Every structure is written in C-alpha cells, then in structure tokens.
ZATI-39926 format. One line per field, with one value per atom (N, C-alpha, C): atom name; residue in one letter; y, x, z. Coordinates in nm, 2 decimals. Each point is the difference from the previous one (the first is absolute). Example, Ala and Ser with C-alpha at 12.3 -4.5 7.8 and 13.67 -1.06 7.14 Angstrom:
REM residues 2
atomo N / CA / C / N / CA / C
residuo A / A / A / S / S / S
Y -0.57 / 0.12 / 0.12 / 0.11 / 0.11 / 0.11
X 1.32 / -0.09 / 0.09 / -0.04 / 0.09 / -0.08
Z 0.78 / 0.00 / 0.00 / -0.07 / 0.00 / 0.08
END
This chain:
REM residues 88
atomo N / CA / C / N / CA / C / N / CA / C / N / CA / C / N / CA / C / N / CA / C / N / CA / C / N / CA / C / N / CA / C / N / CA / C / N / CA / C / N / CA / C / N / CA / C / N / CA / C / N / CA / C / N / CA / C / N / CA / C / N / CA / C / N / CA / C / N / CA / C / N / CA / C / N / CA / C / N / CA / C / N / CA / C / N / CA / C / N / CA / C / N / CA / C / N / CA / C / N / CA / C / N / CA / C / N / CA / C / N / CA / C / N / CA / C / N / CA / C / N / CA / C / N / CA / C / N / CA / C / N / CA / C / N / CA / C / N / CA / C / N / CA / C / N / CA / C / N / CA / C / N / CA / C / N / CA / C / N / CA / C / N / CA / C / N / CA / C / N / CA / C / N / CA / C / N / CA / C / N / CA / C / N / CA / C / N / CA / C / N / CA / C / N / CA / C / N / CA / C / N / CA / C / N / CA / C / N / CA / C / N / CA / C / N / CA / C / N / CA / C / N / CA / C / N / CA / C / N / CA / C / N / CA / C / N / CA / C / N / CA / C / N / CA / C / N / CA / C / N / CA / C / N / CA / C / N / CA / C / N / CA / C / N / CA / C / N / CA / C / N / CA / C / N / CA / C / N / CA / C / N / CA / C / N / CA / C / N / CA / C / N / CA / C / N / CA / C / N / CA / C / N / CA / C / N / CA / C
residuo M / M / M / L / L / L / L / L / L / L / L / L / L / L / L / V / V / V / T / T / T / S / S / S / L / L / L / L / L / L / A / A / A / A / A / A / E / E / E / P / P / P / D / D / D / A / A / A / G / G / G / V / V / V / N / N / N / P / P / P / R / R / R / L / L / L / S / S / S / V / V / V / S / S / S / T / T / T / L / L / L / A / A / A / C / C / C / Q / Q / Q / T / T / T / A / A / A / A / A / A / D / D / D / C / C / C / W / W / W / M / M / M / D / D / D / A / A / A / D / D / D / A / A / A / K / K / K / P / P / P / I / I / I / A / A / A / R / R / R / P / P / P / K / K / K / K / K / K / L / L / L / Q / Q / Q / G / G / G / K / K / K / E / E / E / F / F / F / P / P / P / R / R / R / G / G / G / E / E / E / C / C / C / T / T / T / S / S / S / K / K / K / K / K / K / L / L / L / L / L / L / W / W / W / L / L / L / R / R / R / N / N / N / R / R / R / V / V / V / L / L / L / C / C / C / E / E / E / E / E / E / N / N / N / V / V / V / C / C / C / V / V / V / V / V / V / R / R / R / H / H / H / I / I / I / G / G / G / D / D / D / K / K / K / C / C / C
Y 17.20 / 0.07 / 0.13 / 0.04 / 0.16 / -0.08 / -0.12 / -0.06 / 0.01 / -0.08 / 0.01 / 0.14 / 0.11 / 0.14 / 0.02 / 0.05 / -0.01 / -0.06 / -0.11 / -0.08 / 0.04 / 0.00 / 0.07 / 0.16 / 0.05 / 0.15 / -0.04 / -0.08 / -0.04 / -0.07 / -0.07 / -0.06 / 0.09 / 0.10 / 0.12 / 0.07 / 0.02 / 0.08 / -0.11 / 0.00 / -0.08 / -0.03 / -0.11 / 0.00 / 0.03 / 0.05 / 0.10 / -0.11 / -0.14 / -0.08 / 0.05 / 0.06 / 0.06 / 0.17 / 0.03 / 0.14 / 0.09 / 0.08 / 0.09 / 0.12 / 0.04 / 0.06 / 0.02 / -0.11 / -0.02 / -0.06 / 0.07 / -0.02 / -0.01 / -0.09 / -0.05 / -0.03 / 0.06 / -0.02 / -0.06 / -0.01 / -0.10 / 0.13 / 0.12 / 0.12 / 0.00 / -0.02 / 0.00 / 0.17 / 0.03 / 0.16 / -0.04 / 0.12 / 0.03 / 0.12 / 0.05 / 0.10 / -0.01 / 0.12 / -0.01 / 0.09 / 0.12 / 0.08 / -0.11 / -0.08 / -0.07 / -0.04 / 0.02 / -0.09 / 0.14 / -0.06 / 0.08 / -0.07 / 0.07 / -0.07 / 0.05 / -0.11 / 0.04 / 0.05 / -0.01 / 0.07 / -0.09 / -0.14 / -0.10 / -0.07 / 0.11 / -0.01 / -0.13 / -0.05 / -0.11 / 0.03 / 0.00 / 0.00 / 0.00 / 0.12 / -0.01 / 0.08 / -0.02 / 0.10 / 0.16 / 0.05 / 0.14 / 0.07 / 0.08 / 0.00 / 0.11 / 0.00 / 0.10 / 0.12 / 0.11 / 0.13 / 0.03 / -0.10 / -0.01 / -0.03 / -0.02 / -0.03 / 0.12 / -0.02 / 0.12 / 0.09 / -0.01 / 0.04 / -0.05 / 0.10 / -0.11 / -0.07 / -0.10 / -0.03 / 0.14 / -0.05 / 0.07 / 0.00 / 0.13 / 0.00 / -0.01 / -0.11 / 0.00 / 0.13 / 0.02 / 0.09 / -0.07 / 0.01 / -0.04 / 0.06 / 0.12 / 0.07 / 0.04 / -0.10 / -0.02 / -0.09 / -0.01 / -0.09 / -0.13 / 0.04 / -0.08 / -0.07 / -0.05 / -0.04 / -0.14 / -0.08 / -0.14 / 0.02 / 0.11 / 0.01 / 0.00 / 0.08 / 0.00 / -0.13 / -0.08 / -0.12 / -0.14 / 0.02 / -0.11 / 0.06 / -0.10 / 0.07 / -0.10 / 0.06 / -0.08 / 0.00 / -0.14 / -0.07 / -0.08 / 0.02 / -0.15 / -0.08 / -0.11 / -0.09 / -0.15 / -0.06 / -0.09 / 0.02 / 0.13 / 0.02 / -0.03 / 0.01 / 0.04 / 0.10 / 0.04 / 0.13 / -0.06 / 0.03 / -0.04 / 0.16 / -0.03 / 0.09 / -0.02 / 0.03 / -0.01 / 0.09 / -0.04 / 0.07 / 0.03 / 0.14 / 0.04 / 0.03 / 0.03 / -0.02 / 0.18 / 0.01 / 0.15 / 0.05 / 0.15 / 0.08 / 0.10 / 0.02 / 0.09 / 0.00
X 21.55 / -0.09 / -0.02 / 0.05 / -0.01 / -0.12 / 0.09 / -0.10 / -0.18 / -0.04 / -0.11 / -0.07 / 0.09 / -0.04 / -0.06 / 0.11 / -0.07 / -0.13 / 0.02 / -0.12 / -0.12 / 0.01 / -0.13 / -0.05 / 0.10 / -0.04 / -0.04 / 0.03 / -0.06 / -0.13 / -0.04 / -0.14 / -0.09 / 0.05 / -0.07 / -0.10 / 0.10 / -0.09 / -0.08 / -0.12 / -0.05 / 0.10 / 0.01 / 0.05 / 0.15 / 0.06 / 0.13 / 0.10 / -0.02 / 0.11 / -0.02 / -0.08 / -0.02 / -0.03 / -0.01 / -0.05 / 0.13 / -0.02 / 0.12 / -0.01 / -0.08 / -0.05 / 0.11 / 0.08 / 0.06 / 0.15 / 0.08 / 0.14 / 0.07 / 0.05 / 0.08 / 0.12 / 0.08 / 0.16 / 0.02 / 0.16 / 0.02 / 0.08 / -0.04 / 0.07 / -0.06 / 0.11 / -0.12 / 0.00 / -0.13 / -0.01 / -0.09 / 0.04 / -0.09 / -0.11 / 0.01 / -0.11 / -0.01 / -0.09 / 0.02 / 0.12 / 0.07 / 0.08 / 0.14 / 0.02 / 0.08 / 0.01 / -0.13 / 0.03 / -0.02 / -0.04 / 0.04 / -0.07 / 0.01 / -0.07 / 0.09 / 0.02 / 0.12 / -0.10 / 0.06 / -0.10 / -0.08 / 0.06 / -0.13 / -0.11 / 0.01 / -0.11 / 0.02 / 0.15 / 0.02 / 0.06 / -0.06 / 0.07 / 0.17 / 0.07 / 0.12 / 0.03 / 0.13 / 0.04 / 0.03 / -0.05 / -0.02 / 0.16 / 0.03 / 0.11 / 0.04 / 0.14 / 0.02 / 0.00 / 0.00 / -0.05 / -0.13 / -0.09 / -0.19 / 0.00 / 0.12 / -0.08 / -0.09 / -0.11 / -0.03 / -0.08 / -0.02 / -0.09 / -0.13 / -0.12 / -0.10 / -0.01 / -0.09 / -0.02 / 0.00 / 0.01 / -0.02 / -0.21 / -0.05 / -0.12 / -0.01 / -0.08 / -0.04 / -0.12 / 0.01 / -0.08 / -0.04 / -0.14 / -0.01 / 0.07 / 0.07 / 0.07 / 0.15 / 0.00 / 0.14 / 0.13 / 0.10 / 0.10 / 0.00 / -0.11 / 0.01 / -0.13 / -0.06 / -0.08 / 0.00 / 0.11 / 0.01 / -0.01 / 0.03 / -0.03 / -0.13 / -0.11 / -0.14 / -0.06 / 0.06 / -0.09 / 0.07 / 0.09 / 0.06 / 0.00 / 0.06 / -0.03 / 0.13 / 0.12 / 0.08 / -0.03 / 0.02 / -0.03 / 0.06 / 0.03 / 0.05 / -0.08 / 0.00 / -0.12 / 0.08 / -0.04 / 0.08 / 0.11 / 0.07 / 0.16 / 0.06 / -0.08 / 0.07 / -0.04 / 0.09 / -0.07 / -0.07 / -0.12 / -0.09 / -0.10 / -0.01 / -0.03 / -0.16 / -0.06 / -0.15 / -0.08 / -0.02 / -0.06 / -0.16 / -0.02 / -0.14 / -0.09 / 0.07 / -0.09 / 0.06 / -0.09 / 0.00 / -0.05 / 0.00 / -0.03 / -0.05 / 0.02 / 0.01 / -0.14
Z 9.01 / 0.06 / -0.07 / -0.09 / -0.09 / -0.10 / -0.07 / -0.10 / 0.08 / 0.11 / 0.07 / 0.00 / 0.04 / 0.02 / -0.16 / -0.08 / -0.14 / -0.06 / 0.02 / -0.02 / 0.09 / 0.12 / 0.06 / -0.04 / -0.07 / -0.09 / -0.07 / -0.06 / -0.16 / 0.01 / 0.13 / 0.03 / 0.02 / 0.07 / 0.05 / -0.14 / -0.10 / -0.11 / -0.08 / -0.04 / -0.06 / -0.16 / -0.06 / -0.12 / 0.01 / 0.11 / -0.01 / -0.08 / -0.01 / -0.07 / -0.15 / -0.04 / -0.17 / -0.01 / 0.13 / 0.05 / -0.04 / -0.11 / -0.01 / 0.08 / 0.09 / 0.10 / 0.11 / 0.03 / 0.14 / -0.01 / 0.00 / -0.04 / 0.18 / 0.05 / 0.10 / -0.02 / 0.12 / -0.05 / 0.18 / -0.01 / 0.10 / 0.10 / -0.03 / 0.07 / 0.14 / 0.07 / 0.17 / 0.03 / 0.06 / 0.04 / 0.14 / 0.07 / 0.08 / 0.00 / -0.10 / -0.03 / -0.17 / -0.06 / -0.13 / 0.01 / 0.05 / -0.03 / 0.01 / -0.01 / -0.04 / -0.13 / -0.07 / -0.15 / -0.10 / -0.11 / -0.14 / -0.09 / -0.13 / -0.09 / -0.13 / -0.08 / -0.12 / -0.14 / -0.13 / -0.09 / -0.06 / 0.03 / -0.06 / 0.13 / 0.15 / 0.09 / 0.07 / 0.00 / 0.09 / 0.14 / 0.09 / 0.14 / -0.01 / 0.07 / 0.00 / 0.13 / 0.07 / 0.12 / -0.01 / 0.09 / -0.03 / -0.02 / -0.08 / -0.05 / 0.13 / 0.05 / 0.13 / -0.03 / -0.12 / -0.04 / 0.07 / -0.02 / 0.01 / 0.10 / 0.09 / 0.14 / 0.12 / 0.04 / 0.05 / -0.06 / -0.14 / -0.07 / -0.05 / -0.02 / -0.05 / -0.14 / -0.03 / -0.10 / -0.11 / -0.12 / -0.12 / 0.01 / 0.00 / -0.08 / -0.16 / -0.03 / -0.13 / -0.06 / -0.08 / -0.11 / -0.10 / -0.05 / -0.16 / -0.10 / 0.00 / -0.10 / 0.03 / 0.11 / 0.06 / -0.03 / -0.04 / 0.01 / 0.09 / 0.11 / 0.16 / -0.05 / -0.15 / 0.02 / 0.07 / 0.01 / 0.06 / 0.14 / 0.10 / 0.12 / 0.02 / -0.06 / -0.02 / 0.01 / -0.09 / -0.04 / 0.12 / 0.04 / 0.10 / 0.16 / 0.03 / 0.16 / 0.07 / 0.09 / 0.03 / 0.15 / 0.01 / 0.19 / 0.04 / 0.14 / 0.08 / 0.06 / -0.05 / 0.04 / 0.06 / 0.11 / 0.04 / 0.02 / 0.05 / -0.02 / -0.13 / -0.14 / -0.14 / -0.07 / -0.08 / -0.09 / -0.09 / -0.03 / -0.11 / -0.07 / -0.12 / -0.08 / -0.07 / 0.06 / -0.03 / -0.15 / -0.09 / -0.14 / 0.08 / -0.01 / 0.07 / -0.14 / -0.10 / -0.14 / -0.06 / -0.09 / -0.08 / 0.08 / 0.04 / 0.06 / -0.10 / -0.11 / -0.09 / -0.12
END
C-alpha cells in the first residue's frame, strides 16, 4: 500500500523518478507540522523540541538558505520535501 502511495506521488511530478526536486519519505503525517527537513533536504519527523514552532524563514544571506530553496509538505499522508529553486 505504501509503495503504491509513493509511486502515485512520484507519478504526479513529471520526471520525478529522476527529478531531484522531490524527496518522498515513508513517514506518516496528518499535516506539514508533523514533518521537518534535515541538512540534506530530506524529509524527517519533526523533532519534539520544534513541535508547535513555525518553519524557519530562509534568507539569501542567511545560514538558513536551505529553507528558502525547499518546502516541507504533507502530501498523501507522507512527508515530502519539494525543491522550489534558488530565489537569490
């Protein structure tokens, strides 16, 4: 069932099988608030110490550039990180 779900997520993105713009995890979620992103822009479970806090805001001159270039989402009840491109 999970394989089918991940396959359908990848099918929704053109060329997602070879597209580095989409990272799909196996982590179940209800909302994006259940998800987080590691230093390699891979979806992970939100750490308990960060629950209830907003996602970091990235800035071009900031060390949080990763958060400017990527969005953490909950799609089809799994955590996903979508690369949206360079904004600087």
